[in-house]
C-alpha positions in Angstrom: -4.2 -37.5 -0.9 -3.5 -35.9 -4.2 0.1 -34.5 -4.4 -0.5 -32.4 -7.5 -3.5 -30.5 -6.0 -1.5 -30.0 -2.8 1.5 -28.8 -4.7 -0.6 -26.2 -6.6 -2.1 -25.1 -3.3 1.3 -24.7 -1.7 2.5 -22.7 -4.7 -0.5 -20.4 -4.6 -0.3 -19.9 -0.8 3.5 -19.3 -1.1 2.9 -16.7 -3.8 0.4 -14.9 -1.7 2.6 -15.0 1.3 5.6 -13.8 -0.6 3.6 -10.9 -2.1 2.4 -10.0 1.4 6.0 -10.1 2.7 7.2 -7.9 -0.1 4.4 -5.3 0.4 5.7 -4.7 3.9 9.5 -5.1 3.4 10.2 -3.7 -0.1 7.0 -2.4 -1.8 9.0 -0.8 -4.7 9.7 -4.3 -6.1 6.0 -4.7 -6.8 5.6 -2.9 -10.1 1.9 -3.7 -10.4 1.2 -2.2 -7.0 2.6 1.1 -8.1 0.6 1.0 -11.4 -2.6 0.2 -9.5 -1.9 3.1 -7.1 -1.4 5.5 -10.0 -4.6 4.3 -11.8 -7.0 3.9 -8.9 -5.5 6.1 -6.1 -3.3 5.0 -3.2 -6.0 3.5 -1.0 -8.1 1.8 -3.7 -5.0 0.6 -5.6 -3.5 -0.9 -2.5 -6.8 -2.6 -1.6 -7.2 -4.1 -5.1 -3.6 -5.3 -5.1 -3.9 -6.8 -1.6 -7.0 -8.8 -2.5 -5.9 -10.0 -5.9 -2.2 -10.8 -5.2 -2.2 -11.7 -1.5 -5.6 -12.7 0.0 -7.1 -14.5 -3.0 -4.0 -16.7 -3.6 -3.6 -17.6 0.0 -7.3 -18.6 0.3 -7.3 -20.6 -2.9 -4.0 -22.2 -1.8 -5.5 -23.3 1.5 -8.6 -24.6 -0.2 -6.5 -26.6 -2.6 -4.3 -28.0 0.2 -7.4 -29.2 2.1 -9.0 -30.6 -1.0 -5.8 -32.4 -2.0 -5.4 -33.9 1.5 -9.0 -35.1 1.3 -8.3 -36.9 -2.0 -9.9 -34.5 -4.4 -8.1 -34.2 -7.7 -7.8 -30.9 -9.5 -6.2 -32.4 -12.6 
């Protein structure tokens, strides 16, 4: 078990989870979401923001947690 890799995974998954929570509870706190909606349109901007700031960090975090628990070292 590698605690550094697992900590990075928890941090990434936590960031993605927090961003997802904010999107539903208080979306005006997400400045980049508003900027992406203005630039790409509401649907495309929301989709891009969801993938880059919610889904990708959660997936990367879960991969790092599993890798760290199996002994792989990121650093």
